[in-house]
N, C-alpha and C positions, 0 to 999 in steps of 0.2 A: 566218445561222442554222446551227448545227452540230449534227449528231446523232452519238451514239455508241451502240453496242449491245454490252453484255457478255453473252456467251452461253456455252452448254455448261458450266453449273455448277449447283450446288445452292444455292438461296436460303434463307438464314436471316435474316429481315427485321428482327429486333430487337423485334417486337411480342409475341413469345411464341407465334406461330402455328407449326404444324408445318413443317419444312423442305419445300421444293418442289423436286423433281428436274427435270432438263431445263429449268432456268429461265433467264430473261434479264432484263436491265434496260435500258430505253431511256432515254437521257439526251439532253435538248435543251439545248444550251449548258451551263449549270451546274446544271440541275435535273433531277430524275427525272420522266420523263413517264409511264412505265409499268413495272411489275415483276410478274413471275409466271411461269407456265408459258410457255415460248417460243412455243408454237403459239397462245397466247391474245393475243399482242401484235401489233397491226397496225402495220406499218412504213411510214413515209412514203416517197413516191416521190421520193427524193433521195439524194444521196451520204451514206453512213453509214460512219463509222469502226467497225470491228469489233474487239473485244477478246475473244480466246478464253480462257475460264477453264480450259480443259484438264481439265475434270472436277473443278475445285476448288470451294470454298465461298465464296459471296458474302455478306458481312456488312456492316452499317453501319460506318463509321469509328468507332473506339472513342474514348471520352471519359474522360480521367483528371481527376478533379475535385479532385486535391490534388497539385500538383507545385511544384518550385522550379527553373525553367529556368535561372536565373542562378547556381545553386549547384552546387558539386562537393564536397560533404562537410561544409560549414559548419565548416571548421577555422579557428580564430582566427589561426593563423600565416599563412593565406592572406591575411587582411586586413592583416596586418603587412607582408608582403613583396611582395605583388602590386600593381602599379599598377591603378587602377580599370578602365582599358580592357580588361585581360585578362579580366575577368569577362564582358564583352560578347562578346569573341571566343570564349570557352569556350561561351557560350550558343548560338552558331551551331552548334557541334558537338552540343551537347545537344539542340537542336531537330531536327537531322538524325536523330539516334538515335531520337527520339520518333516522328517520321514513319515511319521504317523499321520501327518496332515495330507500326505499324498504328493509332497514336493520331493523330487528325486535329483534336481539340479538347482544350484543357486549361483548368483553372482554376488559375492560378498563385497559390500561397498566400503569396507574399512574395518581394520583391527585383526581379522584372521590372518595369520602368517603362513609361510610355506610349510612349517611343521604340522599345522592343523590339517592342511590339505593332504600332506604325505600320510598322516596317521589314518585318514579315511581311505586313501588309495591303497595302503598296505593292509587294510583290514584290522587295524588295531582298535578302532572305534567305529561305531555305526554313524553314518552321515551321508548327506547328499553329495553328489558330484559337484565340484565347485571351481569357479574362477575367482581369483582373489585380487584385491587391489592393494593389500597390505596397509599402507598409510596414505590417507587422503592428503593432497597438497593444499596448503592454505597460506595466505599472506600473513604477515605479522599483524596480530590484532584481529584476525578474521575468524571465520567459522572453522574450528578445529585448531585454533591457537588457544590453549587452555591456561595461558598465563593470566592471572587475575590482577585486578587493580591493587590488591593487598600485597602483591609481589610474589605470591606463591604460584608455582607452575604445576598444574594438575595433569599434565600429559603423561601418557604411558609411552616409554621409549626404551628399547633394549636391543641387543644385537639380533638382527633379523627383522627388526621393526623400527626403521629410522624415523626420526622426527620429521614430520612433513611440512614444517613451516619454512617458507622460502620467499625471496623477493628479488626482483631484477632479472634480466635475461640470463645472466651468468649463474645467478643463484638458483633459478628454477631449472636450468639445464642440469646442473650438478645434482639437484634433488631428484628429478625424475629418473636420472641414471641410477641413483641410490635405490630408489623404489623398484626399478626394473631388476637391479642386481639382487634384490631381496626376494625375487620370484613373482612379481606382479604379473598377472595375466591381462589386466586391464588397469589403466591409469585413472584414478578418481581425482577430479579437480573441484575444489570449492570455488565456484564462480560467483557466488553471492553469500551473504550472511545466512543465518538459519534460526529456526525457532529455539533451539537449545543453546544458542550462543550467549555467553555472558558479556561479550564485547561488541556485538553488532546487532543488526536487525535483518530480517529476511530480504528486505528490499535493497540492502547495500550491495554494491558491486565490488567484486574482488578481482585482482590481477588486471593488468592492461591487456589489450588485444595482442600486443607484441609478446608479452610473457606467455599468454595462452598459446600462441602460434608455436613458440619454442617447445613448450611441453608436448603439444599434440604432434608436432612434426617428429620429435625425438622418439615418441612412442610408435609412430607410423614407420619409422626407419627400422623398427624391430618387429613389424607386423602386429603391433599391439593397438587395440582400440582404446578410446578414452570416453569417460562419462563425466558429466558436469552436474553437480548439485547446484541447482539454479532456481531461485524463487523470483528475484527482481527482474524486470524486463530488460534493463540495460545489460545485466550480466548474461542473461539468456542470449541476447542478440550478439554480444561479443563472442560468446562460446561458439555459437553457430557460424559466425563469420570466420572464426579461427579454424573450423574444421572438426568440431566435436562429433562423436558418433551418436551420443544420446544425451538428452536433457532429462534430468531427474527432478520431479516435483512440478516445475513450470508454473508456479502459482500465479504470477502476474503477467502471463502471456497477453499480448495485445494482437490486433489483426495483422500488423506487420510481422511480428515475431512468428505467428502461426504460418504466415505465407513463406517466411524464410525457412522454417523447419520443414515444411512440405516440399518446397522447391529443391532443397539440398538432401532430401531423403534421410533426415535425421529422425531417430526414434524418440518418442516421448514416453517416459515411465511415470505415470501420474501419482502413484503412491497415495491413493485416496484413503486407504484404511488408516494410515498413520495420522492423517489430518483429522479424521473423524474421532479416533480414540484419544488423540491429544486434547481435542476440545472437551470431550467428556471428562477427562482427568483434570483439565484446567478448571472446569466448572465445579468439580468436586473438591478442588484445592489439594490434589494429591501429586502435583508436580511442583518443582521449584518455582519460587515467586518470579524469577527473571524469565520464565517461559510462558507464564499464564496469559499475559496480554496478547502476545503474538499468536499463541495457539488458538485463542478465541477469535482474534481479528481476521485471520486469513482463511479460515475453512470455507466460508461461503463464497468468497472471491475465487478460491481455488476451484471449487466445484463448478461454478458457472463458466470459468475459463476452460476447464476440461471438456465441458459440453460443447463449447465453441470449437475447440480444437478437433474433437471427434467429428462434429458436423462438417468441418472443413476438409476432412479426409486425412488428417495426420495419422501416421502409423504408431499405434500404442502397444507397448509390451507390458506384461504384468510385473509389478514390483510392489512391495509392501512396507519396507523399512522396518521389518521385524527386528527387534533388538532395541530400537527406540521404544517400540511397544512390545508386548509379549510374543513369544514364539508359539508356533503351532496353529495360528489363526490365519495363515497365509491365504487360503482360498476364499476367505470372506471378501477379499478384494474383487472377486469375480462378480458378486452381486452388486458391488458399488460401480463397477464398470458398466453394468446394465443400467444403473440409475443415470449415467451420463449419456445414454443413448444406444449402447451396444445391445445386440440380440444375444441370447445365451450362447449360441454357437460361436459368435465373434469373440465373446469373452473367453470361452474355452480356448480358442485359437490364440488369443493374446497371451495366455498362460502356457501355451505349448509351442506351436509352430512359430509364432512371431518372436517369442522370447528366444527360441533356438536360433533364429536368424540374427537377432540382435547380437547374440554371443558368438556368432560365427560357427555354430554347432549344428546347423540345419542338415548336414549330410549324415549325422549320426544319431540325433535324437529329435524330439519335438512332434513326431507323428508316428503312428503305427503303420509301418510299411516294410516290406521285405528288404533286408539288408541293414536295417537300423538296429541299434542296440535295444534290447528288450527292457525298456523302462515303461512299465504298465501299472495302472491302478484299476481296482474294481470298486465301484461305488454301488451301494445297494439302492440308491434312489435315482430317479430320472433327472439329470441335470438340465435337460432342455426345458422341462416343465417346471422345475424348481431349482434354479441355479444356486440359490442360497444354501441348499442342502449340502453342497460341496464344502461349505465353510465349517461344517461340523465333522471333526475327524472321526467320530463314531460311525459316520456313514461311509468312511473309506475302509473297506473290509480287507483289501489286499493291496500291498505295495511290492512291486518287483523293480529292482534297479540292476541294470546290467545282467539280467538273467537270474539274479539271486533274489529269492523270496525273503523280504525283510519284515513284512507284517502280514499276518493271516489271522484275522479275528475268528474266522470259521473253524480254525484248527484248535482254538483255545477251549 
């Protein structure tokens, strides 16, 4: 039995409670045994490893509920020229950056397969805890159908990663079963087109409501949640009516859609960061031509509609779409959540407690409370007075996942 004590810090536990000065966290093996004011914690009469927070801030490990660990920009030329194995080697670096950024859990929204998840769980590579969707489901000619007008098919498909293109109620039923067979923890549905699509636009709706219901119901039969990539309002409404668990992006939300999302307790994952960075890259001309117009056109619309959704009381979880953009910048999303109206404590909760609830992991992670897994970070700056400081991984001095010390700048 091993004990660790993190002390000499200010505790922000992810529940929304006020910060606690002179705080400590007692860890037994991989779980939190006590947390609070240091003088309120009774220490066991045994050897204890002590971690000095040096006046820093103790927070739960963050949760990014929308990433692509296997991707580095989704460039079609990468699929053309790179051997399949290079994507896995790149993922090792991507996961390292994610951990260093203070993110200990992710929901991978497409491409990471069961082997990647197993490699992390077995300790073969360093990485965050993950839920995987394996292959997003798309209609023929939709977002994630990479068959080009030239006749070339640019998709990646191999045993363990089925082709996600499907149509019709029978077709989508078979495909969702294939994805679940491949180890998906969550089913990703492309309910609309997207910015990086060669064959559609973000506003375009995909799948009929009957097709969506078949997919979502089959996932529910196995206790699996579903997430919908959705920009256009028609696709958003169809997904919500069909029983989706979360809407990703939500660019063209209108008043009715916001009301539907709130009424049905659907989560919204805004992914503000990817919209912002895509626009910058579009203006610089550093993304493919077919992405430029959409990337510039939708960013302001998206920002305003996220403000409306927040003001209306929609529950928002933190997600970034890292993989479309670079890795390791995940917590920059928190400052952008504050720009649409959140207070810093709310943004922190969106990236901890709320994201854990979205993923169904609220009983084991998301807050610093007794009985939960020891996923903890130490930040050297005050995130309440400067939420943007969390977006700089150099300010994240310590990262502990499942009781294991993965990053310790102080020890270097």
